[in-house]
Structure formats: C-alpha cells, structure tokens
C-alpha positions as CSV (number, residue, x, y, z in Angstrom):
1,M,0.0,0.0,0.0
2,Q,1.4,3.4,-1.0
3,R,0.9,5.8,1.9
4,P,0.8,9.6,1.6
5,S,4.2,11.3,2.1
6,P,4.7,13.6,5.1
7,A,6.7,16.0,2.9
8,H,4.0,18.6,2.6
9,L,2.7,18.7,6.2
10,P,1.8,22.1,7.7
11,P,4.5,24.0,9.7
12,L,4.5,23.7,13.5
13,D,4.6,26.6,15.8
14,P,7.5,26.9,18.3
15,A,5.5,25.5,21.3
16,A,4.4,22.5,19.2
17,Q,8.0,21.9,18.1
18,E,9.2,22.1,21.7
19,H,6.5,19.6,22.9
20,S,7.4,17.2,20.1
21,A,11.1,17.4,20.9
22,A,10.3,16.5,24.5
23,M,8.2,13.6,23.3
24,A,11.0,12.4,21.0
25,A,13.5,12.6,23.9
26,H,11.1,10.5,26.0
27,L,10.9,7.9,23.2
28,R,14.6,7.8,22.8
29,D,15.0,7.1,26.5
30,A,12.4,4.3,26.3
31,I,14.3,2.7,23.4
32,M,17.7,2.9,25.2
33,A,16.1,1.5,28.4
34,N,15.0,-1.5,26.4
35,G,18.4,-2.3,25.0
36,G,18.2,-0.1,21.9
37,W,15.1,-1.5,20.4
38,L,11.4,-1.1,21.2
39,P,8.6,-3.1,19.6
40,F,6.3,-0.8,17.7
41,D,3.3,-1.4,19.9
42,R,5.2,-0.2,22.9
43,W,6.6,2.8,20.9
44,M,3.1,3.7,19.7
45,A,1.7,3.4,23.3
46,Q,4.2,5.9,24.5
47,A,3.7,8.2,21.5
48,L,-0.1,8.3,22.1
49,Y,-0.5,7.9,25.9
50,A,2.7,8.8,27.8
51,P,1.5,11.1,30.7
52,G,1.9,14.7,29.8
53,L,3.5,14.0,26.5
54,G,1.5,11.5,24.4
55,Y,-0.9,12.6,21.8
56,Y,-4.0,11.6,23.8
57,A,-2.6,12.8,27.1
58,A,-0.9,16.1,26.5
59,G,-3.8,18.6,26.1
60,N,-3.5,19.1,22.3
61,V,-6.6,20.0,20.3
62,K,-7.2,16.7,18.6
63,L,-10.7,16.6,17.2
64,A,-12.2,19.2,14.8
65,D,-15.8,20.0,14.5
66,A,-16.9,20.3,10.9
67,D,-18.8,23.5,11.6
68,G,-15.8,25.2,13.2
69,D,-16.9,24.8,16.8
70,A,-14.8,27.1,19.0
71,R,-14.2,24.2,21.3
72,A,-12.1,22.6,18.5
73,P,-10.7,25.4,16.4
74,A,-8.0,23.3,14.8
75,G,-7.7,19.6,15.4
76,D,-6.2,16.7,13.3
77,F,-9.3,14.9,12.1
78,V,-13.1,14.9,12.1
79,T,-15.1,12.1,13.4
80,A,-18.7,11.2,12.6
81,P,-20.2,12.8,15.8
82,Q,-18.6,16.1,14.8
83,L,-20.0,15.9,11.3
84,T,-23.7,15.8,12.3
85,P,-25.7,15.2,15.4
86,L,-27.8,12.8,13.4
87,F,-25.1,10.2,13.8
88,A,-25.4,10.2,17.6
89,R,-29.2,10.4,17.4
90,T,-29.2,7.3,15.2
91,L,-26.9,5.4,17.5
92,A,-29.2,6.4,20.4
93,R,-32.1,4.6,18.6
94,Q,-30.1,1.4,18.5
95,A,-29.0,1.9,22.1
96,A,-32.6,2.4,23.2
97,Q,-33.5,-1.0,21.8
98,V,-30.7,-2.6,23.8
99,L,-31.7,-0.8,27.0
100,R,-35.4,-1.7,26.6
101,Q,-34.7,-5.3,25.7
102,T,-32.4,-5.9,28.7
103,G,-34.3,-3.7,31.1
104,T,-31.2,-1.7,31.8
105,D,-30.6,2.1,32.2
106,A,-26.9,2.8,31.5
107,V,-24.7,3.6,28.5
108,L,-21.0,3.3,28.7
109,E,-18.9,5.1,26.1
110,F,-15.2,4.6,25.6
111,G,-13.1,7.5,24.3
112,A,-15.9,10.2,24.2
113,G,-13.9,12.8,22.3
114,T,-15.4,16.2,22.5
115,G,-18.6,14.8,24.0
116,A,-20.6,15.3,20.8
117,L,-21.7,11.7,20.7
118,A,-22.7,11.7,24.4
119,E,-24.6,14.9,24.0
120,G,-26.5,13.6,20.9
121,V,-27.3,10.2,22.4
122,L,-28.6,11.7,25.7
123,G,-30.8,14.2,23.9
124,E,-32.3,11.5,21.7
125,L,-32.8,9.1,24.6
126,D,-34.6,11.8,26.5
127,A,-36.9,12.4,23.5
128,M,-37.6,8.7,23.4
129,G,-38.8,8.6,27.0
130,L,-35.5,7.2,28.5
131,A,-34.6,10.3,30.5
132,Q,-33.5,8.1,33.4
133,T,-30.6,6.7,31.4
134,R,-27.2,7.1,33.1
135,Y,-24.2,7.8,30.9
136,L,-20.7,6.6,31.9
137,I,-17.5,7.6,30.1
138,L,-14.1,6.1,30.3
139,E,-11.7,8.7,28.9
140,V,-7.8,8.5,29.1
141,S,-7.3,12.2,28.1
142,A,-7.6,14.7,30.9
143,D,-8.0,17.5,28.3
144,L,-10.9,15.8,26.5
145,R,-12.5,14.8,29.8
146,A,-12.6,18.5,30.8
147,R,-14.1,19.4,27.4
148,Q,-16.7,16.7,27.9
149,A,-17.6,17.8,31.4
150,E,-18.2,21.4,30.1
151,R,-20.3,20.2,27.1
152,L,-22.4,17.8,29.2
153,A,-22.8,19.9,32.3
154,A,-26.6,20.3,31.7
155,Y,-27.0,16.6,32.4
156,G,-25.6,16.8,35.9
157,D,-25.1,13.6,37.8
158,R,-26.5,11.5,35.0
159,V,-23.0,11.7,33.4
160,Q,-20.1,10.1,35.3
161,W,-16.5,9.5,34.4
162,L,-14.8,6.2,35.2
163,D,-11.1,5.8,35.9
164,A,-11.0,2.1,35.1
165,L,-13.0,-0.7,33.5
166,P,-16.1,-1.5,35.5
167,A,-16.1,-4.8,37.4
168,A,-19.6,-5.4,36.1
169,F,-21.9,-3.5,33.7
170,A,-25.3,-4.0,32.2
171,G,-26.5,-1.8,29.3
172,C,-25.3,-0.5,26.0
173,V,-21.5,0.1,25.3
174,L,-20.5,2.6,22.6
175,A,-17.0,2.7,21.1
176,N,-16.6,5.0,18.1
177,E,-13.1,4.9,16.6
178,V,-11.6,3.3,19.7
179,L,-10.1,0.1,18.3
180,D,-8.1,1.9,15.6
181,A,-6.2,3.9,18.3
182,M,-5.0,0.9,20.3
183,P,-1.3,0.2,19.9
184,I,-0.7,-2.4,17.2
185,S,2.2,-4.8,16.5
186,I,3.7,-4.6,13.0
187,F,4.9,-7.8,11.4
188,R,6.7,-8.7,8.2
189,W,7.2,-12.0,6.5
190,S,10.9,-12.6,5.7
191,E,11.9,-12.4,2.0
192,D,11.8,-16.2,1.7
193,G,8.5,-16.5,3.6
194,S,10.0,-18.7,6.3
195,T,10.0,-16.4,9.3
196,V,7.7,-13.8,10.9
197,L,9.5,-10.7,11.9
198,E,8.4,-8.1,14.3
199,R,8.9,-4.5,13.3
200,G,10.4,-2.3,16.1
201,V,12.0,1.1,16.5
202,A,15.7,1.8,17.0
203,L,18.0,4.8,16.7
204,D,20.3,5.4,13.8
205,A,23.7,7.1,14.0
206,S,22.2,10.5,14.2
207,Q,19.8,9.4,17.0
208,A,16.8,9.6,14.6
209,F,14.1,6.9,14.8
210,A,14.6,4.0,12.4
211,W,12.7,0.8,11.6
212,D,14.4,-2.4,12.7
213,D,12.9,-5.9,12.2
214,R,13.7,-8.8,14.4
215,P,12.4,-12.4,14.7
216,A,8.9,-12.2,16.2
217,P,8.3,-13.8,19.7
218,P,6.5,-17.1,19.6
219,E,3.0,-15.7,20.5
220,L,3.1,-13.0,17.8
221,A,4.5,-15.4,15.2
222,A,1.8,-18.0,15.9
223,A,-0.9,-15.4,15.8
224,V,0.2,-14.2,12.4
225,A,0.7,-17.7,11.0
226,G,-2.8,-18.6,12.1
227,R,-4.4,-15.8,10.2
228,M,-2.7,-15.7,6.8
229,P,-0.5,-17.7,4.5
230,A,3.2,-16.9,4.3
231,L,3.7,-14.1,1.7
232,P,7.4,-13.2,1.2
233,G,8.0,-9.6,2.2
234,Y,4.4,-9.0,3.2
235,M,3.9,-6.4,6.0
236,S,0.8,-5.6,8.0
237,E,-0.5,-5.2,11.6
238,I,-2.1,-7.2,14.3
239,N,-4.1,-5.6,17.1
240,L,-3.6,-8.0,20.0
241,Q,-4.4,-5.3,22.5
242,G,-7.8,-4.7,20.9
243,E,-8.5,-8.4,21.0
244,A,-7.6,-8.5,24.7
245,W,-9.9,-5.5,25.3
246,I,-12.8,-7.4,23.7
247,A,-11.9,-10.6,25.7
248,A,-12.0,-8.6,28.9
249,M,-15.4,-7.3,28.0
250,G,-16.5,-10.9,28.3
251,S,-15.8,-10.7,32.0
252,W,-17.5,-7.4,32.8
253,L,-20.4,-7.1,30.3
254,E,-23.1,-9.0,32.2
255,R,-26.0,-8.1,30.0
256,G,-26.4,-5.9,27.0
257,A,-24.6,-5.1,23.8
258,A,-21.5,-3.2,22.6
259,L,-21.6,-1.2,19.3
260,L,-18.1,-1.0,17.9
261,V,-17.8,1.6,15.0
262,D,-14.5,1.8,13.2
263,Y,-12.8,1.6,9.8
264,G,-11.5,-1.8,8.8
265,F,-12.2,-5.1,7.0
266,P,-12.9,-8.7,7.5
267,R,-9.8,-10.8,7.7
268,G,-9.8,-11.9,4.0
269,E,-9.7,-8.3,2.9
270,F,-7.4,-7.1,5.7
271,Y,-4.6,-9.5,4.8
272,H,-5.3,-9.3,1.1
273,P,-2.1,-10.0,-0.9
274,Q,-2.5,-6.5,-2.6
275,R,-2.5,-4.8,0.8
276,A,1.2,-5.7,1.3
277,G,2.2,-2.5,3.1
278,G,-0.4,-2.6,5.9
279,T,-2.8,0.1,7.0
280,L,-0.8,2.2,9.4
281,M,-1.8,5.9,9.0
282,C,-1.1,9.2,10.8
283,H,-3.1,12.4,11.0
284,L,-1.6,15.8,11.7
285,R,-3.6,19.0,11.2
286,H,-6.0,17.3,8.8
287,H,-3.1,15.9,6.7
288,A,-2.9,12.1,6.4
289,H,0.4,10.4,5.9
290,G,2.2,7.2,6.7
291,D,5.3,8.2,8.8
292,P,4.7,7.7,12.6
293,F,8.1,9.2,13.3
294,T,7.0,12.7,12.2
295,A,6.1,15.1,15.0
296,P,5.7,12.5,17.8
297,G,3.2,13.6,20.4
298,L,1.5,15.9,18.0
299,Q,-0.1,13.5,15.6
300,D,-2.5,10.6,15.8
301,I,-1.4,7.1,14.8
302,T,-3.9,4.5,13.7
303,A,-4.4,1.3,11.9
304,H,-7.5,-0.3,10.4
305,V,-9.4,-3.0,12.3
306,D,-9.5,-6.8,11.5
307,F,-13.1,-7.3,12.4
308,T,-12.8,-11.1,12.1
309,A,-10.2,-11.0,14.9
310,M,-12.5,-8.9,17.1
311,A,-15.5,-11.2,16.5
312,D,-13.4,-14.3,17.3
313,A,-12.2,-12.7,20.5
314,A,-15.8,-12.0,21.5
315,L,-16.9,-15.6,20.9
316,A,-13.9,-16.9,22.8
317,A,-14.9,-14.7,25.7
318,G,-18.4,-16.1,25.8
319,L,-20.1,-13.2,24.1
320,Q,-22.6,-13.2,21.3
321,V,-21.7,-11.7,17.9
322,L,-24.9,-9.9,17.1
323,G,-24.2,-8.2,13.8
324,Y,-21.7,-6.8,11.4
325,T,-22.3,-4.5,8.5
326,S,-21.2,-1.2,6.9
327,Q,-21.8,2.1,8.6
328,A,-24.1,3.2,5.8
329,R,-26.3,0.1,6.1
330,F,-26.3,0.2,9.9
331,L,-27.3,3.9,10.0
332,M,-30.1,3.4,7.5
333,N,-31.4,0.4,9.3
334,A,-31.3,2.1,12.7
335,G,-33.4,5.1,11.5
336,L,-31.1,7.8,10.1
337,M,-33.4,8.4,7.1
338,D,-36.4,8.8,9.4
339,L,-34.6,11.5,11.3
340,L,-33.6,13.2,8.1
341,A,-37.2,13.2,6.9
342,Q,-38.2,15.2,10.0
343,L,-36.2,18.2,8.7
344,D,-37.9,21.0,6.9
345,P,-36.7,21.3,3.3
346,A,-38.1,24.8,3.3
347,D,-35.3,25.7,5.7
348,V,-32.9,25.7,2.9
349,Q,-29.7,26.7,4.8
350,N,-30.2,24.3,7.7
351,Y,-31.3,21.5,5.4
352,A,-28.3,21.8,3.1
353,K,-26.0,22.0,6.1
354,T,-27.4,18.7,7.4
355,V,-27.7,16.8,4.2
356,A,-24.0,17.2,3.1
357,P,-22.6,15.5,6.3
358,V,-25.1,12.7,6.0
359,Q,-24.0,12.0,2.5
360,K,-20.5,11.7,3.8
361,L,-21.6,9.2,6.4
362,L,-23.4,7.1,3.9
363,S,-21.3,7.4,0.7
364,E,-19.3,4.4,-0.4
365,A,-16.6,6.7,-1.5
366,E,-16.4,8.3,1.9
367,M,-17.2,6.8,5.3
368,G,-20.2,4.7,4.4
369,E,-18.3,1.6,3.3
370,L,-14.9,2.0,4.9
371,F,-16.4,2.2,8.4
372,K,-18.1,-0.9,9.8
373,V,-20.3,-1.6,12.8
374,L,-19.7,-4.8,14.9
375,A,-22.1,-5.6,17.7
376,V,-21.3,-8.1,20.4
377,G,-23.1,-8.8,23.7
378,R,-24.7,-11.1,26.2
379,G,-28.3,-11.9,27.0
380,M,-29.7,-10.4,23.9
381,T,-32.7,-12.3,22.6
382,E,-34.0,-10.2,19.7
383,P,-32.2,-9.1,16.5
384,L,-30.8,-5.6,16.6
385,T,-32.5,-3.2,14.1
386,G,-29.2,-1.8,12.9
387,F,-28.5,-5.2,11.2
388,S,-32.0,-6.0,9.9
389,R,-30.8,-5.7,6.3
390,G,-27.4,-6.2,4.8
391,D,-25.9,-8.1,7.8
392,R,-22.4,-9.4,6.8
393,L,-21.7,-11.8,9.6
394,G,-21.2,-14.5,7.0
395,K,-18.2,-12.6,5.6
396,L,-16.3,-12.6,8.8
C-alpha cells in the first residue's frame, strides 16, 4: 500500500516543536532503556498515551468539529459525531432497543472525544422517553475529559466518568473509533517467507528513529501464521491489545450489547495480498500520511481493524456476535433516514448544512463503506434493528 508522504505537512509553531522534541526525547530514552530496540506497539503506546507528552494525554486539540466549533478550532481529524448530530441520534435509537430489551438504564462510552456523541445520544434518549438513562464515560485524556464535562454539564449527575474498567456492567456500550487507536504490532514475513519478523523502532547514527525488524516472539509469530499464509516480504499489523480488550469485555459485560464503530475489513480483505504494506496511518492538522516518526506527540497514529479477529475474541470470551455491517447500512437500518425526513426542506440553509454531512456518512466513496459496525453482547434475545438488512456476519 502506497501511503501519503509527510513531505507537505503544515509547519509547526515553536510551542508545538518544543513539545514534540520532549516527546522524542522520552521515546529515545524508552528505546535505550529497552536495549536499543522497542517493539512498535510499545513505541506507539508511548507516543499516544505517555503522561503529559503523548498525543492523547498532553492537552493538544485533537478533534475538529466540521462547523468550526470554537471548542475545537484546529484539530487533526473529524469524526462522525462532529459531522452531524444525526449520527449520535441514530446510535441512540439502537442503544434504546438494547436498553429496553435488557431492562437496563446505562450507556458506557469509551473515548468520548469532544462529548458530541454523548450529547446527541442523551438528547435523543430523552426524546424517546428514556430520560432516566445514566451515561458513563471512560476517557484517558484529561484534556478531552474536561471538554466533555463542560459540554455535558446540563445533564448533571447522569453523566459520570470512570477511571478504570467496571467490574460489572449491564446496558449499552459505545466505542466509536476506539479500536483503531489501540497500539498495534507490525509484522513482516521474511523475504523467503520462512519467518515472521516483528517491526520495532531503533535509533540510527544521528539518533533519529529508524525501523528495525527482528524475529517475532512465539506468541506473535503463531498469531500471524494462524491468520494468513506466508507471503514473502508482506507487511501488516495485528491488534492483540484490541482483542484483549474485547476478551476482557466478556468478564464485565453481564447483559447488553456493545456497538463498535471503526474503519476496517474482515480478515480476508485485511490481509489481502495486494495490501502488502499494511494500513498504518497518521493524522496531523488534517493531513494524512504514513510516517509515525513525524512530530511524535502531535499526531494521531492509527491502523484499520481486523473485524474477524474482534468477533473471534468476543466468541472466545463467551459473548454473542450480534451483527456486522457497513456504517451506511447500519445507520439506514437504525433510523437515520427517518430523522432526516423530519427536517424541513423549506429551511434551505439548515437542510443543506445537514444533508451534506449525512451524504459523507453514507457514501461508499467516503465513510459509508470504509467504516463498519460490529455488535457483540450477552443476554440479547431479539435481533438488533441496525443489522436488519445487509448483515455481513457470513463474511467474517
């Protein structure tokens, strides 16, 4: 896969450069402390989550609202909840079915961003007669947590923030673009196809970050070999941390369903021979490129999701796999078009402002096909409306 070059990225102001230099120094220390080589998943974890320095922990403005919301004047990328409140309202309709079917009254969101999804879900649940619903948020970024608290202040004690995974939970779990931000391992098959190598980060003679491949440990090598045939020189990613997160859900999700929305593919497409360079991607000031070593601490680092692996992890943990389909199909099934029909076409300005983002959510050329929705759960007895047509479970 040919990734965009970082050559034409926007210039960084002095404060940003200083922060990135501090993050780079921290990463160099981590590499040296590990004998001069750090597996990429550990490097990525530090770049994203190191206290006070990592991208998600350092107070940078990360998410941009499409309408120029003053709470997010810059940012590095736009997520679906920022595009239009109809995304959150549609998810709320699916969440309402889960809550009613299970007799529960709680939603748990992972990585709530600016709070736009929570705000939209709560508003729609209230309109649907579920005003008693509690909303729990697990957020690793202190900066984003503060923004969420400001945005959701009107809901008072109904919104609570957790510092760790719950010991037990019953209700609806929401995770929009969470799995793609979990640290991934990068592997490469040797040129003769006989060995799985793990890609790590070392330092070159000038102390710059450099790729360095070493024989993969047995667990990683076995996981790779069990998912794809040996393809000489082939490189890709594997998200063992994401699978562990799903597996852990099997121990604390007592009753209910989790809706996992992210970009990715089933395994046959994820490890397609033509996708020989993997899916690693970085986002800096709305520029996408493929070099994670650029501006560490200032840019997001992501990889697409192997949804087959996530479904397998759920089944192994004793959870049900309830549905899998494209974002476009899920949103249409769950009621997005009904919400759109409630708008007044005579209000030309507002109508046009709403329709354009919806088209982006649904278009196969934009987010509609690249993004998928996987639902897993326990104790669910009725099919979820979001998968009533176009369910692709058979393709996992």
